[in-house]
ROSE-4610 file (N, C-alpha, C; in Angstrom, 1 decimal, always signed):
// ROSE-4610
residu = [X/X/X/X/X/X/X/X/X/X/X/X/X/X/X/X/X/X/X/X/X/X/X/X/X/X/X/X/X/X/X/X/X/X/X/X/X/X/X/X/X/X/X/X/X/X/X/X/X/X/X/X/X/X/X/X/X/X/X/X/X/X/X/X/X/X/X/X/X/X/X/X/X/X/X/X/X/X/X/X/X/X/X/X/X/X/X/X/X/X/X/X/X/X/X/X/X/X/X/X/X/X/X/X/X/X/X/X/X/X/X/X/X/X/X/X/X/X/X/X/X/X/X/X/X/X/X/X/X/X/X/X/X/X/X/X/X/X/X/X/X/X/X/X/X/X/X/X/X/X/X/X/X/X/X/X/X/X/X/X/X/X/X/X/X/X/X/X/X/X/X/X/X/X/X/X/X/X/X/X/X/X/X/X/X/X/X/X/X/X/X/X/X/X/X/X/X/X/X/X/X/X/X/X/X/X/X/X/X/X/X/X/X/X/X/X/X/X/X/X/X/X/X/X/X/X/X/X/X/X/X/X/X/X/X/X/X/X/X/X/X/X/X/X/X/X/X/X/X/X/X/X/X/X/X/X/X/X/X/X/X/X/X/X/X/X/X/X/X/X/X/X/X/X/X/X/X/X/X/X/X/X/X/X/X/X/X/X/X/X/X/X/X/X/X/X/X/X/X/X/X/X/X/X/X/X/X/X/X/X/X/X/X/X/X/X/X/X/X/X/X/X/X/X/X/X/X/X/X/X/X/X/X/X/X/X/X/X/X/X/X/X/X/X/X/X/X/X/X/X/X/X/X/X/X/X/X/X/X/X/X/X/X/X/X/X/X/X/X/X/X/X/X/X/X/X/X/X/X/X/X/X/X/X/X/X/X/X/X/X/X/X/X/X/X/X/X/X/X/X/X/X/X/X/X/X/X/X/X/X/X/X/X/X/X/X/X/X/X/X/X/X/X/X/X/X/X/X/X/X/X/X/X/X/X/X/X/X/X/X/X/X/X/X/X/X/X/X/X/X/X/X/X/X/X/X/X/X/X/X/X/X/X/X/X/X/X/X/X/X/X/X/X/X/X/X/X/X/X/X/X/X/X/X/X/X/X/X/X/X/X/X/X/X/X/X/X/X/X/X/X/X/X/X/X/X/X/X/X/X/X/X/X/X/X/X/X/X/X/X/X/X/X/X/X/X/X/X/X/X/X/X/X/X/X/X/X/X/X/X/X/X/X/X/X/X/X/X/X/X/X/X/X/X/X/X/X/X/X/X/X/X/X/X/X/X/X/X/X/X/X/X/X/X/X/X/X/X/X/X/X/X/X/X/X/X/X/X/X/X/X/X/X/X/X/X/X/X/X/X/X/X/X/X/X/X/X/X/X/X/X/X]
num = [1/1/1/2/2/2/3/3/3/4/4/4/5/5/5/6/6/6/7/7/7/8/8/8/9/9/9/10/10/10/11/11/11/12/12/12/13/13/13/14/14/14/15/15/15/16/16/16/17/17/17/18/18/18/19/19/19/20/20/20/21/21/21/22/22/22/23/23/23/24/24/24/25/25/25/26/26/26/27/27/27/28/28/28/29/29/29/30/30/30/31/31/31/32/32/32/33/33/33/34/34/34/35/35/35/36/36/36/37/37/37/38/38/38/39/39/39/40/40/40/41/41/41/42/42/42/43/43/43/44/44/44/45/45/45/46/46/46/47/47/47/48/48/48/49/49/49/50/50/50/51/51/51/52/52/52/53/53/53/54/54/54/55/55/55/56/56/56/57/57/57/58/58/58/59/59/59/60/60/60/61/61/61/62/62/62/63/63/63/64/64/64/65/65/65/66/66/66/67/67/67/68/68/68/69/69/69/70/70/70/71/71/71/72/72/72/73/73/73/74/74/74/75/75/75/76/76/76/77/77/77/78/78/78/79/79/79/80/80/80/81/81/81/82/82/82/83/83/83/84/84/84/85/85/85/86/86/86/87/87/87/88/88/88/89/89/89/90/90/90/91/91/91/92/92/92/93/93/93/94/94/94/95/95/95/96/96/96/97/97/97/98/98/98/99/99/99/100/100/100/101/101/101/102/102/102/103/103/103/104/104/104/105/105/105/106/106/106/107/107/107/108/108/108/109/109/109/110/110/110/111/111/111/112/112/112/113/113/113/114/114/114/115/115/115/116/116/116/117/117/117/118/118/118/119/119/119/120/120/120/121/121/121/122/122/122/123/123/123/124/124/124/125/125/125/126/126/126/127/127/127/128/128/128/129/129/129/130/130/130/131/131/131/132/132/132/133/133/133/134/134/134/135/135/135/136/136/136/137/137/137/138/138/138/139/139/139/140/140/140/141/141/141/142/142/142/143/143/143/144/144/144/145/145/145/146/146/146/147/147/147/148/148/148/149/149/149/150/150/150/151/151/151/152/152/152/153/153/153/154/154/154/155/155/155/156/156/156/157/157/157/158/158/158/159/159/159/160/160/160/161/161/161/162/162/162/163/163/163/164/164/164/165/165/165/166/166/166/167/167/167/168/168/168/169/169/169/170/170/170/171/171/171/172/172/172/173/173/173/174/174/174/175/175/175/176/176/176/177/177/177/178/178/178/179/179/179/180/180/180/181/181/181/182/182/182/183/183/183/184/184/184/185/185/185/186/186/186/187/187/187/188/188/188/189/189/189/190/190/190/191/191/191/192/192/192/193/193/193/194/194/194/195/195/195/196/196/196/197/197/197/198/198/198/199/199/199/200/200/200/201/201/201/202/202/202/203/203/203/204/204/204]
x = [-92.9/-92.6/-93.8/-95.0/-96.2/-96.3/-96.0/-96.2/-95.2/-93.9/-92.9/-93.3/-93.9/-94.2/-95.4/-96.3/-97.4/-96.9/-95.8/-95.3/-94.3/-93.9/-92.9/-93.6/-92.8/-93.3/-92.7/-93.5/-92.9/-91.8/-90.7/-89.6/-90.0/-91.0/-91.4/-92.1/-92.9/-93.5/-92.5/-91.5/-90.5/-89.7/-89.5/-88.8/-89.6/-90.9/-91.8/-91.8/-91.9/-91.9/-90.6/-89.5/-88.2/-88.1/-88.7/-88.6/-89.4/-90.7/-91.5/-90.8/-90.1/-89.4/-88.3/-87.6/-86.5/-86.9/-88.1/-88.6/-89.1/-89.8/-90.3/-89.1/-88.1/-87.0/-86.2/-86.1/-85.4/-86.2/-87.6/-88.4/-88.3/-88.3/-88.1/-86.8/-85.7/-84.4/-84.4/-85.0/-85.1/-85.8/-87.0/-87.8/-87.0/-86.3/-85.5/-84.4/-83.6/-82.5/-83.1/-84.2/-84.7/-85.2/-85.8/-86.2/-85.0/-83.9/-82.7/-82.2/-82.1/-81.6/-82.5/-83.8/-84.8/-84.6/-84.4/-84.2/-83.0/-81.9/-80.6/-80.7/-81.4/-81.6/-82.4/-83.4/-84.2/-83.4/-82.6/-81.8/-80.8/-80.1/-79.1/-79.7/-80.9/-81.5/-82.1/-82.2/-82.8/-81.8/-82.2/-81.3/-81.6/-80.7/-80.9/-81.3/-82.2/-82.7/-81.5/-81.5/-80.5/-80.7/-79.6/-79.8/-80.2/-80.9/-81.4/-80.3/-79.2/-78.1/-77.4/-77.6/-76.9/-77.8/-79.1/-80.0/-79.6/-79.8/-79.4/-80.3/-79.6/-80.4/-81.1/-82.0/-82.8/-81.9/-81.9/-81.0/-81.9/-81.4/-82.1/-83.2/-83.1/-84.1/-84.0/-85.1/-85.1/-85.5/-85.0/-85.4/-86.1/-87.2/-88.0/-87.5/-87.1/-86.7/-87.4/-87.2/-87.8/-86.8/-87.0/-86.3/-87.3/-86.8/-87.8/-87.7/-88.9/-89.1/-89.6/-89.7/-90.3/-91.6/-92.6/-93.9/-94.2/-94.3/-94.5/-95.9/-96.7/-98.0/-98.1/-99.2/-99.3/-99.2/-99.5/-99.5/-98.3/-97.6/-96.5/-95.6/-94.5/-93.5/-93.3/-93.3/-93.1/-92.3/-91.7/-91.0/-92.0/-91.9/-92.8/-92.0/-92.3/-91.6/-92.0/-91.1/-91.4/-90.7/-91.4/-90.8/-90.0/-88.9/-88.0/-87.5/-87.0/-86.4/-84.9/-84.2/-82.7/-82.4/-81.2/-80.8/-80.5/-81.1/-81.0/-79.6/-79.0/-77.6/-77.5/-76.5/-76.2/-75.4/-74.9/-74.1/-75.0/-75.2/-76.1/-75.6/-74.3/-73.7/-74.1/-74.2/-74.5/-76.0/-76.9/-78.3/-78.4/-77.8/-77.8/-77.3/-76.1/-75.5/-76.4/-77.1/-78.0/-79.2/-79.7/-80.9/-80.5/-79.3/-78.9/-78.6/-78.0/-77.8/-79.1/-80.1/-81.4/-82.0/-81.8/-82.3/-81.6/-80.3/-79.6/-79.9/-80.5/-80.8/-82.2/-83.1/-84.5/-84.6/-85.7/-85.9/-87.3/-87.5/-88.7/-89.9/-91.1/-92.2/-93.4/-94.6/-95.7/-96.2/-95.8/-96.4/-95.3/-94.1/-93.1/-91.8/-91.0/-89.7/-88.5/-87.3/-86.1/-85.4/-84.9/-84.2/-82.7/-82.3/-80.9/-80.3/-79.3/-78.8/-78.3/-78.6/-78.2/-76.7/-76.3/-74.8/-74.3/-75.1/-74.6/-74.3/-73.2/-72.8/-72.5/-72.7/-72.3/-70.8/-69.9/-68.5/-68.1/-68.8/-68.5/-69.7/-69.8/-70.9/-70.4/-70.5/-70.1/-71.1/-71.4/-72.2/-71.4/-71.3/-70.6/-71.4/-70.8/-71.5/-71.7/-70.9/-71.1/-72.2/-72.6/-73.7/-73.5/-74.1/-74.1/-73.2/-72.1/-71.2/-71.3/-71.6/-71.8/-70.9/-70.4/-69.5/-70.1/-70.6/-71.2/-70.3/-70.6/-69.8/-70.2/-69.4/-69.5/-70.9/-71.5/-72.7/-73.8/-73.8/-74.8/-74.9/-73.7/-73.7/-73.8/-74.1/-74.2/-75.6/-75.7/-77.0/-77.5/-78.6/-79.1/-80.6/-81.2/-82.6/-82.9/-83.6/-83.8/-84.6/-85.7/-86.5/-85.7/-84.9/-84.1/-83.0/-82.4/-81.3/-81.9/-82.9/-83.6/-84.1/-84.8/-85.4/-84.4/-83.3/-82.3/-81.6/-81.4/-80.8/-81.8/-83.0/-84.0/-84.1/-84.1/-84.1/-83.0/-81.8/-80.7/-80.8/-81.2/-81.3/-82.3/-83.5/-84.6/-84.4/-83.8/-83.5/-82.4/-81.4/-80.3/-80.8/-81.8/-82.4/-83.6/-83.9/-85.1/-85.2/-84.0/-84.0/-84.0/-83.2/-83.1/-83.5/-84.7/-85.2/-84.6/-84.0/-83.3/-81.8/-81.4/-79.9/-79.3/-78.0/-77.3/-76.5/-76.6/-76.0/-74.8/-73.7/-72.5/-72.3/-72.4/-72.4/-71.1/-70.4/-69.2/-69.5/-68.9/-68.9/-67.4/-67.1/-65.8/-64.8/-65.2/-64.3/-64.2/-64.9/-64.9/-66.2/-66.2/-67.5/-68.3/-69.6/-70.5/-70.9/-70.5/-70.8/-71.8/-71.7/-72.6/-73.0/-74.3/-74.8/-75.3/-74.8/-75.2/-74.2/-74.5/-73.6/-74.1/-73.2/-73.5/-73.7/-74.7/-75.0/-75.2/-75.9/-76.1/-76.9/-76.9/-77.6/-76.6/-76.6/-75.7/-76.2/-75.2/-75.5/-74.7/-75.4/-74.7/-74.9/-73.7/-73.7/-73.5/-73.9/-74.6/-76.1/-76.6/-77.9/-78.8/-80.0/-81.0/-82.4/-83.3/-84.7/-85.2/-85.1/-85.6/-84.9/-83.6/-82.9/-83.3/-83.4/-83.8/-85.2/-86.1/-87.5/-87.4/-86.5/-86.3/-85.7/-84.6/-83.8/-84.3/-85.0/-85.4/-86.9/-87.5/-88.9/-89.1/-89.8/-90.1/-91.3]
y = [+18.9/+20.3/+21.2/+20.7/+21.5/+21.8/+20.7/+20.9/+22.0/+22.0/+23.0/+24.4/+24.6/+25.9/+26.5/+25.7/+26.2/+26.7/+26.3/+26.8/+27.9/+28.4/+29.4/+30.8/+31.9/+33.3/+34.0/+34.8/+35.6/+36.5/+36.7/+37.5/+39.0/+39.5/+40.8/+41.1/+40.1/+40.2/+40.2/+39.4/+39.3/+40.6/+41.3/+42.6/+43.6/+43.6/+44.6/+44.4/+43.1/+42.9/+43.3/+43.1/+43.5/+45.0/+45.7/+47.2/+47.8/+47.1/+47.6/+47.4/+46.2/+46.0/+46.9/+47.3/+48.2/+49.6/+50.0/+51.3/+51.4/+50.3/+50.2/+50.2/+49.4/+49.3/+50.7/+51.4/+52.7/+53.7/+53.6/+54.5/+54.3/+53.0/+52.8/+53.3/+53.1/+53.5/+55.1/+55.7/+57.2/+57.7/+57.0/+57.4/+57.3/+56.1/+55.9/+56.9/+57.2/+58.2/+59.5/+59.9/+61.3/+61.4/+60.3/+60.4/+60.5/+59.9/+60.0/+61.4/+62.0/+63.3/+64.3/+64.1/+65.0/+65.0/+63.8/+63.6/+64.3/+64.1/+64.8/+66.3/+66.8/+68.3/+68.8/+68.2/+68.6/+68.6/+67.7/+67.6/+68.7/+69.0/+70.0/+71.4/+71.6/+72.9/+73.2/+72.2/+72.4/+73.2/+74.3/+75.2/+74.8/+74.4/+74.0/+75.3/+75.1/+76.3/+76.7/+78.0/+78.6/+78.0/+77.4/+76.9/+78.0/+77.7/+78.7/+79.5/+78.8/+79.5/+80.6/+80.5/+81.5/+82.7/+82.7/+83.8/+85.0/+86.2/+87.4/+87.6/+88.1/+88.3/+89.7/+89.9/+91.2/+92.3/+93.4/+94.5/+95.7/+96.5/+97.7/+97.4/+96.4/+96.2/+97.3/+97.7/+98.8/+98.3/+99.0/+98.8/+100.1/+99.9/+101.0/+101.3/+102.6/+103.0/+104.3/+104.9/+106.1/+107.2/+108.4/+109.6/+110.4/+111.2/+111.9/+113.4/+114.0/+115.4/+115.9/+117.2/+117.8/+118.5/+118.1/+118.8/+119.7/+121.0/+121.9/+122.5/+122.4/+123.0/+123.9/+124.5/+125.4/+124.7/+123.4/+122.7/+121.8/+121.4/+120.4/+120.4/+119.8/+119.5/+118.0/+117.4/+115.9/+115.5/+114.3/+113.7/+112.9/+113.2/+112.5/+111.7/+110.4/+109.6/+109.8/+109.7/+109.8/+108.6/+107.8/+106.6/+107.0/+106.4/+106.6/+105.3/+105.3/+104.0/+104.2/+103.2/+103.2/+101.9/+101.9/+100.7/+99.5/+98.4/+97.3/+96.7/+96.5/+96.0/+95.0/+94.1/+93.2/+94.0/+95.1/+95.9/+97.0/+96.8/+97.8/+99.2/+99.4/+100.7/+101.5/+100.8/+101.4/+102.0/+101.2/+101.6/+102.8/+102.7/+103.7/+105.0/+104.9/+106.1/+106.8/+106.1/+106.6/+107.3/+106.7/+107.3/+108.6/+108.6/+109.8/+110.9/+110.6/+111.6/+112.2/+111.4/+111.9/+112.8/+112.4/+113.2/+114.6/+114.7/+115.9/+116.8/+116.2/+116.9/+117.4/+117.0/+117.4/+118.9/+119.5/+120.9/+121.1/+122.2/+122.5/+122.7/+122.3/+122.5/+123.0/+123.1/+123.7/+122.9/+121.6/+120.7/+120.3/+120.0/+119.6/+120.4/+120.3/+121.0/+120.1/+120.6/+120.0/+121.1/+120.7/+121.6/+121.3/+120.5/+120.2/+121.4/+122.1/+123.2/+123.0/+123.9/+123.8/+123.6/+122.8/+122.6/+121.4/+120.8/+119.7/+118.5/+117.9/+116.8/+115.5/+114.4/+113.1/+112.8/+112.9/+112.7/+111.2/+110.5/+109.1/+108.3/+107.0/+106.2/+104.8/+104.2/+102.8/+102.0/+100.8/+99.9/+98.7/+98.5/+97.3/+96.7/+95.8/+95.1/+96.1/+97.1/+98.1/+99.1/+99.2/+100.1/+100.9/+102.0/+102.9/+104.1/+104.2/+105.3/+106.4/+107.6/+108.7/+109.8/+110.4/+111.6/+112.7/+113.8/+114.9/+116.1/+116.9/+118.2/+119.2/+120.2/+121.1/+121.9/+122.0/+122.8/+122.2/+120.8/+120.2/+120.7/+121.2/+121.7/+123.2/+123.9/+125.3/+125.7/+127.0/+127.5/+127.1/+127.5/+127.2/+127.1/+127.1/+126.9/+125.5/+125.2/+123.8/+123.0/+123.6/+122.9/+122.5/+123.5/+123.2/+122.1/+122.2/+121.2/+119.8/+119.7/+118.4/+117.8/+118.6/+118.1/+117.6/+118.3/+117.8/+116.5/+116.5/+115.2/+114.1/+114.3/+113.3/+112.8/+113.8/+113.4/+112.4/+112.7/+111.8/+110.5/+110.5/+109.2/+108.3/+108.9/+108.1/+107.6/+108.4/+108.0/+106.9/+107.1/+106.1/+104.7/+104.7/+103.5/+103.0/+103.5/+103.1/+101.6/+101.0/+99.6/+98.8/+99.3/+98.6/+99.6/+99.5/+100.6/+100.6/+99.5/+99.4/+99.7/+100.1/+100.3/+101.4/+101.4/+102.4/+103.3/+104.6/+105.5/+106.3/+106.3/+107.0/+108.2/+109.4/+110.6/+111.4/+111.7/+112.5/+113.8/+114.9/+116.1/+116.4/+116.4/+116.6/+115.7/+114.4/+113.4/+113.4/+114.3/+114.3/+113.9/+113.1/+112.6/+113.8/+113.8/+114.9/+114.9/+115.9/+116.0/+117.1/+118.2/+119.3/+119.8/+119.7/+120.1/+121.6/+122.4/+123.8/+124.7/+126.0/+127.0/+127.5/+128.1/+128.6/+127.4/+127.4/+126.3/+125.0/+125.1/+123.9/+122.8/+121.6/+120.5/+119.4/+118.9/+117.8/+116.5/+115.8/+114.5/+113.4/+112.4/+111.2/+110.0/+109.4/+108.4/+107.0/+106.0/+105.9/+106.4/+106.9/+107.4/+106.3/+106.2/+105.3/+106.0/+105.4/+106.0/+106.1/+105.0/+105.0/+106.1/+106.2/+107.2/+108.6/+108.8/+110.1/+110.5/+109.6/+109.9/+110.2/+109.6/+109.7/+111.1/+111.4/+112.6/+113.9/+113.8/+115.1/+115.1/+116.3/+116.4/+117.5/+117.1/+118.1/+118.9]
z = [-67.3/-67.7/-67.4/-67.7/-67.4/-65.9/-65.1/-63.6/-63.1/-63.5/-63.0/-63.4/-64.6/-65.0/-64.2/-63.7/-62.9/-61.5/-61.0/-59.6/-59.7/-60.8/-61.0/-61.1/-60.7/-60.8/-61.9/-62.6/-63.7/-63.2/-63.9/-63.5/-63.3/-64.1/-63.9/-62.6/-62.1/-60.8/-59.7/-59.8/-58.8/-58.7/-59.8/-59.8/-59.1/-59.3/-58.7/-57.2/-56.7/-55.3/-54.7/-55.3/-54.8/-54.7/-55.7/-55.7/-54.5/-54.3/-53.2/-51.8/-51.6/-50.4/-50.2/-51.2/-51.1/-50.7/-51.3/-51.0/-49.5/-49.1/-47.8/-46.8/-47.1/-46.2/-46.1/-47.2/-47.2/-46.4/-46.5/-45.8/-44.3/-43.9/-42.4/-41.9/-42.7/-42.3/-42.2/-43.1/-43.1/-41.9/-41.6/-40.4/-39.1/-39.0/-37.8/-37.7/-38.8/-38.7/-38.4/-39.0/-38.7/-37.3/-36.7/-35.3/-34.4/-34.7/-33.8/-33.9/-35.1/-35.3/-34.6/-34.7/-34.0/-32.5/-32.0/-30.5/-30.0/-30.8/-30.4/-30.5/-31.4/-31.5/-30.4/-30.0/-28.9/-27.6/-27.3/-26.1/-26.0/-27.1/-27.1/-27.0/-27.3/-27.2/-25.8/-25.0/-23.6/-22.8/-22.2/-21.4/-19.9/-19.2/-17.8/-17.0/-16.0/-15.2/-14.3/-13.9/-13.0/-11.6/-11.0/-9.6/-8.7/-7.7/-6.7/-6.1/-5.8/-5.1/-5.9/-7.3/-8.1/-8.5/-8.1/-8.5/-7.7/-8.3/-7.6/-6.3/-5.2/-4.0/-4.1/-3.2/-3.2/-2.7/-3.4/-3.1/-2.7/-1.7/-1.3/-0.3/+0.6/+1.6/+2.7/+3.3/+4.2/+5.6/+6.6/+8.0/+8.5/+9.2/+9.7/+11.1/+11.4/+12.7/+13.0/+14.2/+14.6/+14.9/+14.4/+14.9/+15.8/+16.7/+17.6/+17.4/+17.2/+17.1/+18.5/+18.6/+19.9/+19.5/+20.3/+20.1/+21.3/+21.0/+22.1/+22.0/+23.1/+23.2/+24.4/+24.6/+25.7/+27.1/+27.1/+28.4/+28.6/+27.6/+27.8/+26.5/+26.8/+25.7/+25.7/+24.5/+24.5/+23.3/+23.4/+22.2/+21.4/+20.1/+19.1/+18.1/+18.0/+17.0/+15.6/+14.7/+13.3/+12.6/+11.9/+11.2/+10.0/+9.9/+8.7/+8.2/+7.0/+6.4/+6.3/+6.7/+6.6/+5.8/+5.2/+4.5/+5.5/+5.3/+6.2/+6.1/+7.3/+7.4/+8.5/+8.4/+9.5/+10.5/+10.2/+11.1/+11.7/+13.0/+13.7/+13.7/+13.6/+13.6/+12.4/+11.2/+10.0/+10.0/+10.5/+10.6/+11.6/+12.7/+13.7/+13.2/+12.5/+12.0/+11.0/+10.1/+9.2/+9.8/+10.9/+11.5/+12.3/+12.9/+13.6/+12.6/+11.5/+10.5/+10.0/+9.8/+9.4/+10.5/+11.8/+12.9/+12.9/+12.7/+12.7/+11.5/+10.4/+9.2/+9.2/+10.1/+10.0/+10.3/+9.8/+9.9/+10.6/+11.2/+11.9/+10.9/+11.3/+10.4/+11.3/+10.8/+11.5/+12.6/+12.7/+13.7/+14.7/+14.3/+15.3/+15.1/+16.1/+16.1/+16.4/+16.1/+16.6/+17.4/+18.6/+19.5/+19.5/+18.6/+18.4/+17.6/+18.1/+17.5/+16.0/+15.2/+13.7/+13.6/+12.7/+12.5/+13.3/+14.2/+15.0/+14.0/+14.2/+13.3/+14.1/+13.5/+14.1/+13.7/+14.7/+14.4/+14.5/+15.3/+15.4/+16.0/+15.7/+16.2/+16.2/+17.3/+17.5/+18.4/+18.1/+18.9/+19.3/+20.6/+21.1/+22.3/+23.0/+24.1/+25.2/+25.3/+26.4/+26.2/+24.9/+24.6/+23.3/+23.2/+22.0/+22.4/+21.6/+21.8/+20.7/+21.1/+20.1/+20.4/+19.4/+19.5/+18.6/+19.2/+18.5/+18.5/+17.5/+17.4/+18.5/+18.7/+19.8/+19.7/+18.6/+18.5/+19.4/+19.6/+20.4/+21.8/+22.3/+23.7/+23.9/+22.7/+22.8/+23.2/+23.7/+24.1/+25.4/+25.8/+27.2/+27.2/+28.4/+28.6/+28.8/+30.0/+30.4/+29.4/+28.8/+27.8/+26.6/+26.1/+24.9/+25.2/+26.4/+26.7/+26.9/+27.7/+28.0/+26.7/+25.9/+24.7/+23.7/+23.5/+22.5/+23.0/+24.3/+24.9/+24.7/+25.0/+24.8/+23.3/+22.4/+21.0/+20.6/+21.1/+20.7/+21.4/+22.7/+23.4/+22.8/+22.6/+22.1/+20.6/+19.8/+18.5/+18.5/+19.3/+19.4/+19.8/+20.7/+21.2/+20.5/+19.3/+18.6/+18.3/+18.1/+17.8/+19.1/+20.1/+21.4/+22.5/+22.9/+23.8/+25.1/+25.5/+26.8/+26.6/+25.5/+25.2/+26.0/+26.3/+27.0/+26.1/+26.3/+25.4/+26.2/+25.5/+26.1/+25.1/+25.6/+24.8/+25.0/+23.9/+23.9/+23.0/+23.4/+22.5/+22.2/+20.9/+20.5/+21.1/+21.3/+21.9/+23.4/+24.1/+25.6/+26.1/+27.2/+27.8/+28.2/+27.9/+28.2/+29.7/+30.4/+31.9/+32.2/+31.5/+31.6/+30.2/+29.9/+28.6/+28.7/+27.8/+27.7/+28.4/+28.3/+28.8/+30.2/+30.9/+32.3/+33.2/+34.0/+34.9/+34.1/+33.0/+32.2/+32.8/+32.2/+32.6/+32.9/+34.2/+34.5/+33.9/+33.4/+32.7/+33.3/+33.8/+34.3/+33.3/+33.0/+32.0/+32.6/+31.9/+30.6/+30.7/+29.6/+29.5/+28.9/+29.5/+29.0/+29.0/+28.4/+28.4/+29.8/+30.5/+31.9/+32.8/+32.6/+33.4/+33.0/+31.7/+31.2/+31.8/+31.9/+32.4/+33.9/+34.6/+36.0/+36.4/+35.6/+35.9/+35.4/+34.2/+33.6/+33.3/+33.3/+33.0/+32.0/+30.9/+29.8/+30.2]
């Protein structure tokens, strides 16, 4: 009897050990469950980045072209380029139309002039494989004087070919091919018009 009592544990001590194990086990279970919940919450709150293909494209890009003024001095008359911005487009006609409309809207200042008659309007503008086709209102062909006629013709040709300097220009007035520019004898015009041909046929 004495030997068996020496190897036994008091019931109170066994109860305390069981309680400690229960608390420790519960703590481990709580830690594991909380870690899982925390991991799940972090995952659901992650917002995926916007794919590159869905991001907005740049709007309002500009293309720089030239319109041409006339500079008159005591010794000579010359065409002078002025840089302008037009809305960039895959359609060449849109850019050309905007540049020509800006040309027709310019007003004289202390340094340069426009010899395109006031009220001249762009009635139509098309670009195709054959060249640049323009249709201007009747005001463009009014008036006379060689300097005025040659200058206005040069302003239109050079502005129309600002993007393609070797481009060919076909010019109509009120829907009719322009053969004589101006009143009276006028200025004979052979089409298509190019910068090279203009420089050969006319002198400012």
